[in-house]
C-alpha positions in Angstrom: 41.4 -18.7 -3.8 40.6 -18.5 -7.9 41.2 -21.9 -10.2 43.9 -20.7 -12.2 44.7 -23.8 -14.4 41.8 -23.4 -16.5 42.0 -19.8 -17.2 44.7 -20.0 -19.8 43.7 -22.8 -22.0 43.8 -21.3 -25.5 44.4 -23.8 -28.0 48.1 -24.4 -27.7 50.2 -22.3 -30.6 49.0 -18.8 -29.0 52.2 -17.8 -27.5 53.9 -18.7 -31.1 54.2 -14.6 -32.4 50.9 -13.8 -30.6 51.2 -10.2 -32.0 51.9 -11.3 -35.3 49.1 -13.2 -36.0 46.8 -10.8 -33.8 47.7 -8.5 -36.8 47.3 -11.2 -39.8 44.1 -11.7 -38.2 42.7 -8.8 -38.4 44.0 -7.9 -42.5 41.3 -10.9 -42.5 38.7 -9.6 -40.6 38.5 -6.3 -42.5 39.1 -8.7 -46.1 35.9 -10.8 -45.4 33.5 -11.1 -47.8 31.5 -12.7 -45.5 29.7 -12.3 -42.0 30.6 -15.8 -41.2 34.4 -15.3 -41.8 34.3 -11.8 -40.2 32.8 -13.6 -36.9 35.6 -15.9 -37.2 38.2 -13.5 -37.0 37.2 -11.4 -34.9 36.6 -14.5 -32.3 39.6 -15.7 -32.8 41.2 -12.1 -32.0 39.4 -12.0 -28.6 40.8 -15.0 -27.3 44.8 -14.0 -28.4 44.2 -10.4 -26.8 42.7 -12.6 -23.8 45.9 -14.7 -24.1 47.9 -11.4 -23.6 45.8 -10.3 -21.0 44.3 -7.7 -23.0 41.1 -8.2 -21.5 39.3 -4.3 -22.9 40.8 -5.5 -26.4 39.3 -9.0 -26.4 36.0 -7.6 -25.5 35.9 -5.0 -28.5 36.5 -7.9 -30.7 34.0 -10.3 -28.7 31.7 -7.3 -29.6 32.1 -7.3 -33.3 31.3 -10.9 -33.0 27.3 -10.0 -31.1 26.8 -7.8 -33.3 27.3 -9.6 -36.4 25.7 -13.0 -34.9 22.1 -10.6 -34.0 22.3 -10.4 -38.1 23.8 -14.0 -39.1 22.8 -16.8 -36.4 25.2 -19.9 -36.1 25.0 -21.8 -33.3 29.0 -23.2 -33.7 29.7 -19.5 -33.4 27.3 -18.6 -30.6 28.7 -20.7 -28.4 32.4 -19.8 -28.8 31.3 -16.4 -28.1 29.3 -17.3 -24.5 32.4 -19.2 -23.5 35.0 -16.1 -23.7 32.3 -14.0 -22.6 32.1 -16.0 -19.4 36.0 -16.2 -19.7 36.5 -12.2 -19.7 33.7 -11.5 -17.4 35.5 -14.0 -15.0 38.5 -11.7 -15.0 36.5 -8.4 -14.2 34.7 -10.2 -11.2 31.4 -10.6 -12.4 31.2 -14.1 -11.6 27.2 -14.4 -11.6 27.3 -12.9 -15.2 30.1 -15.6 -16.2 28.0 -18.3 -14.9 25.2 -17.9 -17.0 27.1 -16.9 -20.2 29.1 -20.9 -19.2 25.5 -22.2 -18.9 24.2 -20.6 -22.5 27.6 -22.4 -23.4 26.2 -25.6 -22.4 23.0 -25.5 -23.8 24.8 -24.8 -27.2 27.4 -27.7 -26.5 27.1 -29.7 -29.5 29.6 -32.1 -29.0 31.4 -33.8 -25.5 34.6 -31.7 -26.1 32.3 -28.5 -26.5 30.0 -29.8 -23.6 32.8 -30.9 -20.7 34.7 -27.2 -21.3 31.5 -25.6 -20.9 31.4 -27.3 -17.4 34.9 -26.2 -16.6 34.0 -22.9 -16.3 30.3 -23.4 -15.0 32.5 -24.6 -12.3 35.2 -22.1 -12.2 32.3 -19.1 -11.7 29.8 -21.7 -9.1 33.6 -21.8 -7.1 34.0 -18.0 -6.6 30.3 -17.0 -6.1 31.1 -20.0 -2.5 28.3 -22.5 -4.1 31.1 -25.5 -3.7 29.4 -28.4 -3.8 27.9 -27.2 -7.3 31.2 -25.9 -8.4 32.5 -30.1 -7.8 29.3 -31.2 -9.6 30.7 -29.4 -12.7 33.8 -30.4 -12.7 32.8 -33.6 -12.1 30.7 -33.5 -15.3 33.1 -31.7 -17.1 35.4 -35.2 -16.4 32.6 -37.2 -17.3 31.9 -36.1 -20.6 35.7 -35.5 -21.7 36.6 -37.5 -24.5 38.5 -40.2 -25.0 39.7 -39.3 -28.3 39.2 -35.5 -28.2 38.3 -33.3 -31.5 41.7 -32.0 -32.5 39.9 -29.4 -35.5 38.4 -27.1 -33.4 41.1 -24.9 -32.1 38.8 -23.2 -29.2 39.9 -24.7 -25.9 41.5 -27.6 -26.3 41.4 -28.7 -22.5 43.1 -32.1 -21.3 42.4 -33.4 -18.3 45.2 -31.9 -16.6 43.2 -29.1 -15.9 40.3 -30.6 -14.8 41.8 -33.0 -12.1 44.0 -30.1 -11.0 41.1 -27.7 -10.1 39.0 -30.9 -8.5 42.2 -30.9 -6.0 42.1 -27.5 -5.5 38.5 -27.3 -4.6 38.9 -30.7 -2.5 42.1 -28.6 -0.6 38.9 -25.8 0.0 37.2 -27.8 1.6 39.9 -29.9 3.5 40.0 -33.1 2.0 43.7 -33.3 2.0 44.4 -37.0 1.0 41.5 -36.7 -2.0 43.1 -33.8 -3.1 47.0 -35.2 -3.3 45.0 -38.1 -5.5 44.1 -36.3 -8.4 46.7 -33.5 -8.0 49.0 -35.9 -8.5 46.9 -37.3 -11.7 46.8 -33.9 -13.6 50.6 -34.0 -12.9 50.6 -37.4 -14.9 48.7 -35.7 -17.6 50.4 -32.7 -17.7 54.1 -33.9 -18.0 52.7 -36.4 -20.1 52.0 -34.1 -23.0 54.4 -31.3 -21.9 51.5 -29.1 -20.8 53.8 -26.4 -18.9 51.2 -23.7 -17.7 49.7 -26.6 -16.0 52.7 -28.1 -14.7 53.6 -25.4 -12.9 50.0 -25.3 -11.4 50.3 -28.8 -10.1 53.1 -28.1 -8.7 52.1 -25.2 -6.9 48.7 -26.8 -5.8 51.3 -29.6 -4.3 53.3 -26.3 -2.1 49.8 -25.7 -0.9 48.9 -28.8 0.3 52.4 -29.7 2.1 51.5 -25.9 3.5 48.0 -27.2 4.8 49.8 -30.3 6.3 52.2 -27.5 8.2 55.1 -29.3 6.1 56.7 -26.0 5.1 60.2 -27.6 4.2 58.2 -29.3 1.5 55.9 -26.9 0.7 58.5 -24.0 0.1 60.1 -26.9 -2.5 57.4 -27.1 -4.5 56.6 -23.5 -4.9 59.8 -22.9 -6.3 59.6 -25.5 -8.3 56.8 -24.0 -9.7 58.4 -20.6 -9.9 61.1 -21.6 -12.5 58.8 -23.6 -14.1 56.8 -20.7 -14.6 59.8 -18.1 -15.6 61.4 -20.8 -17.7 58.2 -20.6 -19.8 57.9 -17.2 -19.3 54.2 -17.4 -17.7 54.9 -15.2 -15.2 50.9 -14.8 -13.5 51.7 -18.5 -12.3 55.3 -17.2 -10.9 53.8 -14.2 -9.0 51.4 -16.7 -7.4 54.3 -18.7 -6.2 56.2 -15.8 -4.5 52.8 -14.7 -2.9 52.8 -18.7 -1.6 56.4 -18.0 -0.8 55.6 -15.5 1.9 53.1 -17.7 3.1 56.1 -20.3 4.0 58.3 -18.2 5.5 55.8 -16.1 7.9 57.7 -14.5 11.0 60.9 -14.0 8.9 60.4 -10.0 7.7 63.6 -10.3 5.2 62.7 -12.9 3.4 59.5 -12.1 3.4 60.5 -8.6 1.6 62.7 -10.3 -0.5 60.1 -12.3 -2.2 57.8 -9.2 -1.7 60.3 -7.5 -4.2 60.6 -10.8 -6.8 56.9 -10.6 -7.1 57.0 -6.7 -7.5 59.6 -7.0 -10.0 57.7 -9.2 -12.3 54.6 -6.9 -12.5 57.2 -4.3 -13.5 58.9 -5.4 -16.1 55.8 -7.9 -17.4 52.5 -8.0 -18.7 50.2 -9.8 -15.4 46.6 -9.3 -15.3 44.6 -7.8 -12.6 43.5 -10.5 -10.9 46.6 -12.0 -10.1 48.0 -8.9 -9.2 45.3 -8.4 -6.9 45.5 -12.2 -5.3 49.4 -11.4 -5.5 48.7 -8.1 -2.7 46.4 -9.5 -0.7 48.8 -12.5 -0.1 51.4 -9.7 0.7 49.0 -7.6 2.8 48.4 -10.8 5.2 51.8 -11.2 5.5 52.7 -7.8 6.0 50.0 -7.1 9.0 52.6 -8.7 11.4 55.5 -6.5 10.8 57.1 -3.1 12.6 57.5 -1.2 9.4 53.9 -0.4 8.7 55.4 1.4 5.2 54.9 -2.1 2.9 51.4 -2.3 4.6 50.4 1.2 3.6 51.4 0.8 0.0 50.2 -2.6 -0.3 47.3 -1.0 0.5 47.0 1.7 -2.1 48.4 -0.7 -4.4 45.1 -2.8 -3.8 42.8 0.0 -3.5 44.3 1.4 -7.0 43.1 -2.1 -8.8 40.1 -2.4 -7.3 39.2 0.4 -8.8 40.7 -0.1 -12.3 38.4 -3.2 -11.4 35.4 -1.3 -10.5 35.3 1.0 -14.0 35.4 -2.4 -15.4 32.7 -3.8 -13.9 30.8 -0.6 -14.8 31.4 -0.8 -18.5 31.0 -4.5 -18.7 27.4 -4.2 -17.0 26.8 -1.5 -19.2 27.7 -3.9 -22.0 25.2 -6.3 -20.6 22.4 -3.6 -21.1 23.4 -2.5 -24.4 23.3 -6.1 -25.4 19.9 -7.1 -24.2 18.9 -3.7 -26.0 20.0 -4.9 -28.8 18.6 -8.6 -28.7 15.7 -7.2 -27.8 15.4 -4.7 -30.8 16.0 -7.5 -33.4 13.5 -9.3 -31.9 11.2 -6.4 -32.1 12.5 -6.1 -35.9 11.5 -9.7 -36.7 7.8 -8.9 -35.1 7.4 -5.9 -37.4 9.1 -7.9 -40.1 6.6 -10.6 -39.9 3.5 -8.8 -39.1 4.4 -6.5 -42.5 4.7 -9.9 -44.6 0.9 -10.7 -42.9 -0.3 -7.2 -43.6 1.0 -7.9 -47.5 -0.5 -10.9 -48.0 -3.9 -9.9 -46.1 -3.9 -6.8 -48.5 -4.0 -8.9 -51.5 -6.2 -11.2 -50.5 -8.8 -8.1 -49.0 -8.1 -6.5 -52.9 -9.0 -9.9 -55.0 -12.2 -9.9 -52.9 -12.6 -6.4 -53.0 -12.9 -5.8 -49.5 -11.4 -2.4 -49.5 -13.4 -1.7 -45.7 -11.8 -4.5 -44.2 -8.7 -3.5 -45.4 -8.8 -0.1 -43.3 -9.9 -2.0 -40.3 -6.5 -4.5 -40.7 -4.4 -1.6 -40.8 -5.7 -0.6 -37.4 -5.1 -3.3 -35.5 -1.4 -4.3 -36.7 -0.6 -0.3 -35.7 -2.1 -0.7 -32.1 0.0 -4.2 -32.3 3.4 -2.9 -33.0 2.6 0.1 -31.0 1.6 -1.9 -27.9 5.0 -4.1 -28.3 7.2 -1.2 -29.2 5.8 0.3 -25.4 6.6 -3.2 -24.1 10.2 -3.3 -25.4 10.2 0.4 -24.1 9.4 -0.2 -20.5 11.5 -3.4 -20.3 14.6 -1.6 -21.5 14.1 1.4 -18.8 13.2 -0.7 -15.9 16.8 -2.6 -16.6 18.5 0.7 -16.8 17.4 1.8 -13.6 17.9 -0.9 -11.6 21.9 -1.2 -12.9 22.3 2.6 -12.8 20.2 3.2 -9.1 21.6 0.2 -7.2 24.7 -1.1 -8.7 26.1 2.0 -9.3 25.4 4.5 -6.8 26.4 1.2 -4.3 29.6 0.5 -6.4 30.7 4.3 -5.8 29.9 4.1 -2.2 32.6 0.9 -1.6 35.2 3.1 -3.8 34.8 6.3 -1.7 34.7 3.9 1.7 37.9 2.0 0.2 40.1 5.5 -0.3 39.0 6.8 3.1 40.9 4.1 4.2 44.0 4.9 3.1 44.0 7.7 6.0 43.8 5.5 8.6 45.5 2.7 11.1 44.1 -0.3 11.5 42.0 1.3 14.5 37.5 1.7 15.8 37.6 3.7 13.3 38.5 1.5 10.5 36.7 -1.4 11.2 33.5 0.7 10.8 34.7 1.6 7.5 35.1 -1.8 6.7 32.3 -2.9 8.0 30.0 -0.8 5.2 32.0 -1.9 2.5 31.6 -5.6 3.5 27.6 -4.5 4.1 27.2 -2.6 0.5 28.9 -5.0 -1.4 27.0 -7.8 0.4 23.4 -6.1 -0.6 25.0 -5.7 -4.3 25.9 -9.1 -4.8 22.3 -10.6 -3.7 20.5 -7.6 -5.8 22.5 -8.8 -8.9 21.6 -12.4 -7.9 17.9 -11.4 -7.8 18.2 -9.8 -11.2 19.6 -12.4 -12.6 17.6 -14.8 -11.2 14.6 -13.0 -12.5 15.6 -12.9 -16.3 16.5 -16.4 -16.4 13.4 -18.2 -17.9 14.6 -21.5 -16.2 13.7 -20.1 -12.7 9.8 -18.9 -13.5 7.7 -21.5 -11.6 6.6 -21.4 -8.2 8.6 -24.7 -7.4 11.9 -22.7 -7.7 10.3 -19.6 -7.0 9.8 -21.3 -3.0 13.4 -23.2 -3.4 14.8 -19.5 -3.7 12.8 -17.1 -1.5 13.3 -20.0 1.4 17.2 -20.5 1.1 17.4 -16.4 1.3 15.0 -16.3 4.0 17.2 -19.2 6.2 20.5 -16.9 4.8 18.7 -13.2 6.1 18.2 -14.9 9.6 21.0 -17.1 10.6 23.4 -15.8 13.1 20.2 -13.9 14.9 17.9 -14.3 17.6 15.0 -15.2 15.1 14.3 -19.1 14.2 12.7 -19.7 10.8 10.0 -22.4 10.1 9.6 -22.2 6.5 6.5 -24.4 5.1 5.4 -24.3 1.3 2.1 -26.1 -0.2 2.4 -25.7 -3.0 2.0 -29.5 -4.8 -0.8 -28.4 -7.4 0.9 -25.6 -8.4 4.6 -26.1 -8.6 4.5 -25.9 -12.4 2.7 -22.5 -12.8 4.4 -19.7 -14.2 5.7 -16.3 -12.5 7.4 -13.9 -14.9 10.4 -12.5 -14.4 8.4 -8.9 -13.5 6.2 -10.8 -10.9 9.2 -12.9 -9.1 11.2 -9.7 -8.4 8.4 -7.5 -7.3 7.3 -10.5 -4.8 11.0 -11.2 -3.7 11.5 -7.5 -3.1 8.5 -7.5 -0.9 9.7 -10.6 1.1 13.2 -8.9 1.7 11.1 -5.6 3.4 9.0 -7.5 5.2 11.7 -10.1 6.9 14.6 -7.1 7.1 11.5 -5.0 9.2 10.3 -8.3 10.9 14.7 -8.3 12.4 15.1 -4.9 12.7 12.0 -3.8 14.9 9.4 -6.5 16.1 11.4 -8.0 18.7 10.7 -11.6 17.8 12.0 -15.0 18.6 10.3 -16.9 15.8 8.5 -16.4 12.2 6.6 -18.7 10.2 7.2 -18.7 6.5 4.4 -20.4 4.3 3.6 -20.2 1.0 0.2 -22.2 -0.2 -2.6 -22.8 -2.8 -5.5 -20.7 -2.7 -6.4 -22.5 -5.9 -5.3 -22.8 -9.4 -5.4 -19.4 -10.3 -3.7 -17.5 -7.5 -1.8 -18.7 -4.4 -0.9 -17.3 -0.8 2.2 -16.3 1.4 2.3 -15.9 4.9 4.9 -13.9 6.9 3.7 -14.1 10.9 6.1 -13.4 13.9 5.4 -13.8 17.4 6.8 -10.3 18.3 4.9 -6.9 19.6 2.9 -6.0 16.4 3.1 -3.0 15.0 3.4 -0.1 17.2 4.3 3.5 15.8 7.8 3.3 16.6 8.3 0.6 14.5 5.9 0.9 11.5 6.9 0.1 7.6 6.8 3.7 6.6 7.6 4.3 2.8 8.3 -0.1 3.1 5.1 -0.7 3.1 3.8 1.7 0.5 6.0 0.3 -1.7 5.1 -3.3 -0.4 1.2 -2.6 -1.1 2.2 -1.2 -5.1 4.4 -3.8 -5.8 1.8 -6.4 -5.0 -1.4 -3.9 -6.7 0.9 -3.8 -10.1 0.8 -7.4 -10.1 -3.4 -8.0 -8.9 -2.9 -9.1 -5.9 -3.7 -8.1 -2.8 -2.3 -7.6 0.9 -4.0 -7.8 4.4 -1.9 -6.9 7.7 -2.9 -8.0 11.3 -1.0 -7.2 14.5 -2.2 -8.8 17.4 0.0 -10.5 19.8 3.0 -10.3 17.0 2.7 -8.7 13.3 1.2 -11.3 10.5 1.3 -10.7 6.7 -0.4 -12.4 4.3 0.3 -12.0 0.6 -2.4 -13.2 -1.9 -1.5 -13.3 -6.2 -2.5 -14.5 -8.9 -0.5 -16.2 -11.5 
């Protein structure tokens, strides 16, 4: 379940005539005489559109800020862009990208309020990708850095303690620490009441309802859910109200008339008010769980159709965001290229002047040739990087998202049966593969992961997770103390990871092994060795790698490494790679 107390704590006055404020800010944007003024106004417009749940418009205006910041860098404005972009990714279900933007905001935060806010955004993205322990650490960092006296001059994100405490309470519910959840939520209630923060009051009341529901105290749970709905409707906070109706359906499970009554209430809110797709999806998912037990399947089918339509729109927005990420990367690389070209031109002018002074005309010609070659080499590197990223995003993510959509649409034509289960399994497997590839892609781009120690930890976690629940036992070891800080660039990490992934996949499918020994060790300070050995039947005609082995050899060769394969009482694959 999402952590919704955080999501709308934009500065407090945004509820007052937001459309008029947007109109005024647009006029101010177009009359600005400086880039800084335009950036400030476009960020503000984006924030107001987010408050109105108009995500596409919010992204469009945020993109204006990004383009201007490429020309006129400013760390304070860049922080606002990163934190706001993290939220927009969060709403689109792109939690890994949202996490990346939040972590960039943490680096840029120059005071405790901004730092507290950035850690809070980092925490909700960790929560959504299932990294509960890391989410809890981020929330506690947000609590630790929250200032005693917040600086009120900064209008972006006036976060208060109730947001932090309520999110921690919801996380404690997730981990079944109900007593601790009650304590944190009670504190959040006190803070929210003191500040008369209606949105967070409603969220805290709903959290109390979830706590009592977990304890099977349905009367108290129903009381707090209804109280949360009343608070929400009185303050025209319709997204929180709709979640309350979903919770009430869970409270009256087994009572078809009440379930339908609360469902109709939620439907009317969606029909008459602008409710974000993320909240609509959660409401319909809650409804679907209740409709499974009803004899009348018409509501079940219509709710499935609504969920499919919402998923379709989310996938469509996801593709647009991915394309936007690609465009941002290309723009950033073009900026770096232009800076390098400007630097080279400056050096060229200085050197030409020196050479003209000394009349060494021959050296001028050599210098020009060297500069031209350097420019061409730099342009080729930029182009190769751009093409590789575009190919990965289009071929891998694009095609598999299409597969999800096709299989999802097929579900509309079937009652729950074996055939539908097969389709659901396909969707689950494809989604898992997309998530893993997306994680590996972002991980390969992040320079914080560029040493052998981080690489070893990453593949270790992947291998254990991959073989978890299978008949194969993994024995992982490393001997990398002497090379733990050695640098591996993103290309090397990505190619090594996909090679290891292919080997483990083949072992699981074809080896008949019950044990795999996975070792990473230092050969010397110039190269290291990866050995994957199983106790299976070895490589035979029926279980050859085929194209997988060819691809692995190409990847390792491109890295300047070597690969050795021995088949004797099992299969042993050794990969040696230079730094």
